[in-house]
C-alpha positions as CSV (number, residue, x, y, z in Angstrom):
1,M,-6.5,-57.6,195.3
2,R,-2.8,-57.4,195.7
3,V,-0.9,-54.2,197.4
4,C,2.4,-53.5,196.1
5,C,4.8,-54.1,199.0
6,N,8.1,-53.2,197.6
7,L,9.9,-53.3,193.8
8,V,13.7,-55.2,193.4
9,K,15.5,-52.9,190.9
10,N,18.5,-54.0,188.4
11,T,21.8,-52.2,187.5
12,Q,19.6,-50.1,184.8
13,G,16.8,-49.4,186.9
14,E,14.6,-51.6,186.0
15,V,11.8,-53.8,187.9
16,V,13.0,-57.4,188.4
17,E,10.9,-58.1,191.0
18,V,7.5,-57.4,193.0
19,H,6.7,-57.9,196.4
20,C,3.4,-57.5,197.6
21,T,0.6,-59.6,199.2
22,W,-2.5,-61.2,198.3
23,D,-5.9,-60.9,199.2
24,P,-7.6,-64.1,197.8
25,A,-11.1,-63.2,199.1
26,S,-11.3,-60.1,196.5
27,R,-10.6,-62.3,193.1
28,G,-13.1,-61.6,190.6
29,G,-13.4,-57.6,191.4
30,D,-15.6,-57.4,194.4
31,A,-14.6,-58.9,198.5
32,P,-16.9,-60.5,200.4
33,D,-17.0,-57.3,203.0
34,G,-17.7,-55.2,200.2
35,R,-14.7,-53.6,199.1
36,R,-14.6,-52.9,195.6
37,V,-11.2,-53.6,193.6
38,K,-9.7,-51.1,191.6
39,G,-7.3,-53.0,189.1
40,T,-6.3,-56.5,188.4
41,S,-3.0,-57.6,187.9
42,H,-2.2,-59.3,185.1
43,W,1.1,-62.3,185.5
44,V,2.8,-64.7,183.8
45,S,4.9,-67.1,186.7
46,A,8.6,-66.9,185.7
47,A,9.2,-70.5,186.4
48,H,6.6,-71.8,184.0
49,A,6.7,-69.0,181.6
50,K,8.0,-70.4,178.0
51,P,9.6,-68.5,175.2
52,V,8.6,-67.1,172.1
53,T,8.6,-64.4,169.3
54,V,5.9,-61.7,169.1
55,R,5.5,-59.6,166.7
56,L,4.1,-55.9,166.9
57,Y,2.9,-54.4,163.5
58,D,2.2,-50.9,163.1
59,R,1.3,-48.5,160.4
60,L,3.3,-48.7,157.6
61,F,3.8,-44.6,157.0
62,T,4.1,-41.5,159.6
63,K,1.7,-39.8,157.2
64,P,-2.2,-40.5,156.2
65,K,-1.2,-39.6,152.5
66,P,2.3,-40.1,152.2
67,D,2.6,-39.1,148.5
68,E,0.8,-36.3,149.0
69,G,2.6,-33.0,146.8
70,G,3.9,-35.4,145.0
71,A,6.2,-36.6,147.6
72,D,7.8,-39.7,148.2
73,F,6.7,-42.0,149.2
74,R,9.5,-43.9,150.8
75,A,10.3,-40.7,153.1
76,S,7.0,-41.3,155.3
77,L,7.7,-44.8,155.9
78,N,7.5,-45.9,159.4
79,P,10.6,-47.0,160.6
80,D,8.9,-48.9,164.2
81,S,6.1,-49.8,162.0
82,L,7.7,-53.7,163.4
83,Q,8.7,-55.1,166.4
84,V,10.3,-58.4,167.2
85,L,9.9,-59.5,170.6
86,S,12.2,-62.7,171.2
87,G,12.2,-64.6,174.1
88,A,9.1,-63.0,175.7
89,Q,7.0,-65.1,177.9
90,V,3.7,-66.7,178.3
91,E,1.6,-69.0,179.6
92,P,3.2,-72.6,178.9
93,A,0.0,-74.0,176.9
94,L,0.8,-71.0,174.6
95,A,4.1,-72.9,173.5
96,E,2.1,-75.9,172.1
97,A,-0.7,-72.7,170.5
98,A,-1.9,-74.3,166.8
99,P,-0.7,-71.8,164.1
100,G,-3.7,-70.0,162.9
101,S,-4.9,-69.4,166.4
102,R,-5.6,-66.6,167.7
103,F,-5.5,-64.8,171.2
104,Q,-6.1,-61.9,173.1
105,F,-2.8,-60.8,175.2
106,E,-3.8,-58.7,178.3
107,R,-3.5,-54.6,177.7
108,L,-1.7,-55.1,174.3
109,G,-4.1,-56.6,171.5
110,Y,-4.9,-59.5,170.2
111,F,-2.6,-61.9,168.4
112,C,-2.7,-65.1,165.9
113,V,0.1,-67.7,165.8
114,D,1.5,-66.6,162.5
115,T,1.0,-70.1,160.1
116,V,3.9,-69.6,157.7
117,D,6.8,-69.2,161.2
118,S,6.0,-71.3,163.6
119,K,7.8,-74.3,164.8
120,P,6.1,-77.1,166.9
121,G,7.2,-75.6,170.3
122,Q,8.0,-72.3,169.0
123,P,5.4,-70.2,167.9
124,V,5.5,-66.7,166.8
125,F,3.1,-64.0,168.1
126,N,1.3,-61.6,165.4
127,R,-0.7,-58.4,166.6
128,T,-3.6,-58.3,164.3
129,V,-4.8,-55.4,166.5
130,A,-3.9,-53.3,169.3
131,L,-6.2,-51.7,172.3
132,R,-4.7,-48.7,172.3
133,D,-4.2,-46.5,169.3
134,S,-0.6,-44.9,169.6
135,W,-1.2,-42.4,166.9
136,A,-4.4,-40.3,168.2
137,K,-2.1,-39.5,171.2
138,L,0.7,-38.1,168.4
139,A,-2.1,-36.2,166.9
140,E,-3.7,-35.0,170.2
141,T,0.0,-33.4,170.7
142,K,0.4,-32.2,167.2
């Protein structure tokens, strides 16, 4: 179990450091004294992390039927269908991941190492399945 004690923010108000305490006895979700852990923190050591490129793919169109009613399908192209994150930080072992390898990134989804654009020590990870459906939220607000 970790308890946040302090946050350090940069001049833009972004969190750059989290100071916390850690109880190693609570690892795995159950503490020997009976406490139940409500969540698990996942992190990558900044000192050991390796930079990679991550591609986050989303739906190509903003509507289920982009050409409905004779409309030009190009008007429904999703401008956010691809986000490229350069310099994303991963655990050191992933920097040498073989093209075609598959991984789950905690709370983000499932990714595979691109077989065309990856180079030794410089993998490109493509998201194949997201864990959350942002489109379901959009449908609820309409």
